[in-house]
C-alpha positions as a printed NumPy array, in Angstrom:
array([[113.621,  72.347,  63.324],
       [117.253,  72.914,  63.783],
       [117.151,  76.293,  62.11 ],
       [114.23 ,  77.347,  64.361],
       [116.162,  75.976,  67.748],
       [119.179,  77.749,  66.363],
       [117.172,  81.352,  65.751],
       [115.699,  80.804,  69.406],
       [118.869,  80.394,  71.077],
       [120.189,  83.173,  69.218],
       [117.356,  85.078,  70.032],
       [117.751,  84.033,  74.024],
       [121.124,  84.827,  74.312],
       [120.651,  88.483,  73.149],
       [117.781,  88.781,  75.457],
       [119.747,  87.484,  78.578],
       [122.705,  89.699,  77.672],
       [120.258,  92.474,  77.078],
       [118.755,  91.515,  80.621],
       [122.209,  91.527,  82.619],
       [123.012,  94.67 ,  80.722],
       [119.804,  96.374,  82.111],
       [118.126,  97.   ,  78.979],
       [114.755,  95.245,  79.902],
       [113.047,  97.029,  77.12 ],
       [115.182,  95.472,  74.558],
       [114.971,  92.106,  76.74 ],
       [111.162,  92.025,  76.277],
       [111.325,  92.811,  72.646],
       [113.782,  90.021,  71.938],
       [111.846,  87.297,  73.965],
       [108.414,  88.635,  72.581],
       [110.186,  87.493,  69.098],
       [111.218,  84.215,  70.48 ],
       [107.536,  83.917,  71.814],
       [106.018,  84.484,  68.339],
       [108.266,  81.476,  67.247],
       [107.362,  79.173,  69.661],
       [104.601,  80.273,  72.284],
       [105.057,  76.785,  74.553],
       [108.639,  77.586,  75.135],
       [108.847,  77.512,  79.07 ],
       [112.34 ,  79.034,  79.076],
       [111.131,  81.662,  76.812],
       [107.806,  82.185,  79.188],
       [109.663,  82.068,  82.213],
       [112.373,  84.733,  81.199],
       [109.302,  86.919,  80.265],
       [108.161,  86.66 ,  83.571],
       [111.573,  87.414,  84.9  ],
       [112.068,  90.516,  82.621],
       [108.237,  91.966,  83.869],
       [109.237,  91.406,  87.387],
       [112.183,  93.572,  87.278],
       [110.051,  96.175,  85.265],
       [107.457,  96.203,  88.207],
       [104.892,  94.968,  86.084],
       [103.587,  92.17 ,  88.196],
       [100.68 ,  91.327,  86.741],
       [101.914,  90.406,  83.448],
       [104.662,  88.624,  84.949],
       [102.45 ,  86.343,  86.87 ],
       [100.43 ,  85.543,  83.739],
       [103.796,  84.195,  82.214],
       [104.561,  82.01 ,  84.974],
       [101.253,  80.66 ,  85.573],
       [101.739,  79.406,  81.268],
       [105.081,  77.75 ,  82.27 ],
       [102.99 ,  75.967,  85.284],
       [100.212,  75.153,  83.027],
       [102.622,  73.597,  80.389],
       [102.21 ,  69.669,  80.331],
       [105.98 ,  69.389,  80.067],
       [108.373,  71.493,  81.603],
       [112.028,  71.23 ,  82.616],
       [111.743,  74.112,  84.506],
       [111.323,  73.642,  88.295],
       [107.492,  74.138,  89.194],
       [108.709,  75.153,  93.095],
       [110.65 ,  78.066,  91.306],
       [107.812,  78.617,  89.136],
       [105.461,  78.853,  92.497],
       [107.501,  81.109,  94.412],
       [107.763,  83.67 ,  91.487],
       [103.647,  83.387,  91.299],
       [103.79 ,  84.263,  94.933],
       [106.256,  86.668,  94.824],
       [103.817,  88.672,  92.06 ],
       [100.901,  88.197,  94.094],
       [102.679,  89.632,  97.034],
       [103.759,  92.734,  95.453],
       [ 99.676,  92.91 ,  94.138],
       [ 99.105,  92.447,  97.76 ],
       [ 96.631,  88.878,  97.269],
       [ 97.898,  87.573,  99.747],
       [ 95.666,  84.485, 100.302],
       [ 96.206,  83.658,  96.85 ],
       [ 99.994,  83.56 ,  97.258],
       [ 99.767,  81.585, 100.519],
       [ 98.135,  78.645,  98.487],
       [101.336,  78.381,  96.524],
       [103.341,  79.014,  99.012],
       [102.164,  76.235, 101.457],
       [102.156,  73.81 ,  97.603],
       [105.701,  74.236,  97.731],
       [106.66 ,  73.985, 101.528],
       [104.651,  70.974, 101.424],
       [107.254,  69.158,  99.223],
       [110.061,  71.288, 100.309],
       [109.946,  72.01 , 103.959],
       [113.314,  73.57 , 104.12 ],
       [112.432,  76.311, 101.595],
       [113.628,  79.426, 103.424],
       [112.544,  81.366, 100.712],
       [109.015,  80.199, 100.494],
       [108.786,  80.244, 104.424],
       [109.956,  83.555, 104.338],
       [107.322,  84.548, 102.091],
       [104.69 ,  82.644, 103.931],
       [105.694,  84.451, 106.949],
       [105.312,  87.886, 105.292],
       [101.959,  86.885, 103.868],
       [100.246,  86.137, 107.105],
       [101.817,  88.873, 109.092],
       [100.243,  91.571, 106.217],
       [ 96.793,  89.522, 106.44 ],
       [ 97.026,  90.237, 110.269],
       [ 97.46 ,  86.548, 111.563],
       [100.49 ,  87.486, 114.164],
       [100.775,  84.151, 115.888],
       [100.978,  82.119, 112.513],
       [103.326,  84.382, 111.018],
       [105.64 ,  84.39 , 114.123],
       [105.342,  80.207, 114.048],
       [106.344,  80.697, 110.111],
       [109.484,  82.612, 111.023],
       [110.597,  80.437, 113.743],
       [110.378,  77.293, 111.551],
       [112.954,  78.665, 109.459],
       [115.375,  78.569, 112.282],
       [115.434,  75.077, 112.455],
       [116.988,  75.162, 108.917],
       [118.546,  78.37 , 109.098],
       [119.648,  79.918, 112.296],
       [121.503,  82.801, 110.779],
       [118.601,  84.013, 108.773],
       [119.   ,  87.789, 109.891],
       [115.571,  88.958, 107.772],
       [113.535,  86.478, 109.666],
       [115.29 ,  87.184, 113.126],
       [114.45 ,  90.773, 112.849],
       [110.609,  89.838, 111.637],
       [110.599,  87.286, 114.766],
       [111.633,  90.154, 117.047],
       [109.173,  92.631, 115.601],
       [106.303,  90.175, 115.732],
       [107.116,  89.444, 119.438],
       [106.702,  92.983, 120.159],
       [103.35 ,  93.443, 118.31 ],
       [101.945,  90.753, 120.334],
       [103.724,  91.845, 123.254],
       [105.2  ,  88.895, 124.226],
       [108.51 ,  87.781, 125.27 ],
       [109.847,  91.554, 125.02 ],
       [113.076,  90.881, 126.912],
       [113.971,  88.232, 124.575],
       [112.607,  90.298, 121.306],
       [114.878,  92.892, 122.478],
       [117.879,  90.756, 122.529],
       [117.081,  89.206, 119.276],
       [116.667,  93.057, 117.751],
       [120.09 ,  94.06 , 119.133],
       [121.746,  91.065, 117.651],
       [120.278,  92.332, 114.082],
       [120.673,  95.896, 114.683],
       [124.505,  95.214, 115.359],
       [124.771,  93.665, 112.042],
       [123.748,  96.604, 109.942],
       [123.082,  99.76 , 111.762],
       [122.064, 101.451, 108.547],
       [118.986,  99.201, 107.617],
       [115.584, 101.52 , 107.971],
       [113.874,  98.105, 108.997],
       [116.095,  97.088, 111.593],
       [116.296, 100.374, 113.354],
       [112.442, 100.546, 113.017],
       [112.234,  96.722, 114.767],
       [114.622,  97.649, 117.711],
       [112.855, 101.13 , 118.053],
       [109.584,  99.28 , 118.212],
       [110.389,  96.754, 120.964],
       [112.302,  99.628, 123.193],
       [108.644, 101.518, 122.885],
       [106.669,  98.473, 123.779],
       [109.552,  98.143, 126.583],
       [108.553, 101.882, 127.988],
       [112.255, 102.852, 127.016],
       [110.965, 105.82 , 124.809],
       [114.369, 107.56 , 124.66 ],
       [115.887, 104.579, 123.063],
       [112.735, 104.054, 121.122],
       [112.987, 107.571, 119.753],
       [116.206, 107.468, 118.551],
       [116.039, 104.266, 116.551],
       [112.465, 105.278, 115.097],
       [113.897, 108.863, 114.321],
       [116.897, 107.172, 112.196],
       [114.25 , 104.53 , 110.823],
       [112.289, 107.369, 109.312],
       [115.176, 109.218, 108.057],
       [116.011, 106.904, 105.724],
       [112.631, 105.744, 104.601],
       [110.717, 108.818, 105.266],
       [107.56 , 107.869, 103.639],
       [107.053, 104.572, 105.082],
       [103.57 , 104.456, 106.6  ],
       [104.37 , 101.543, 109.272],
       [107.624, 103.802, 110.491],
       [105.371, 106.697, 110.855],
       [102.626, 104.774, 112.657],
       [105.02 , 103.612, 115.138],
       [106.452, 107.254, 115.591],
       [102.599, 108.575, 116.121],
       [102.464, 105.831, 118.81 ],
       [105.272, 106.534, 120.451],
       [104.679, 110.616, 120.465],
       [100.885, 109.898, 121.884],
       [102.77 , 107.224, 124.588],
       [105.135, 109.979, 125.785],
       [102.045, 112.71 , 126.163]])
């Protein structure tokens, strides 16, 4: 047994070195070797999930994370595994199932910022904008300086057409933090659009488009602006 553990530890060390070096294929090869030796080792399965996530193979990563969650005994935090499963589901646009895992995490850990952020994102993508706004605002109870959540809050307020002056104040604050962020430019541009300030809207939306030229959401906002300007 000690010999097997030594072999597994050596393989895991090599795989992690490959992962940190960015050699994802070698990391997978090493971890798959370890999996052949111990198919119910939670650390091996979890790290395979992580590496497949890095490669963008989210369905495969999801399957490995699910295996970890189904193990009777595992020293890996279940909430961490559930958030990784939710992340994979989000990447594949399976928002309802992702929400189920995130709600489980939030039930146990109400101040989990990552889970709350992902929950807001899922609700937004499902078109449940009021519920998404509530989710993002919930984050401020625990982290008042969460810039991405502030940006999402401002954007959703603009989308719902509510408290637009407050939305602009938030958008300006976020924009000043990073003027080269396309999402922040898009949000402040969209708020200006909703306020009828088309000159400022055009400036920021074009800036966002120059950074992300093929983004459908930004393109949609520019089309909306062009219609209103006619």
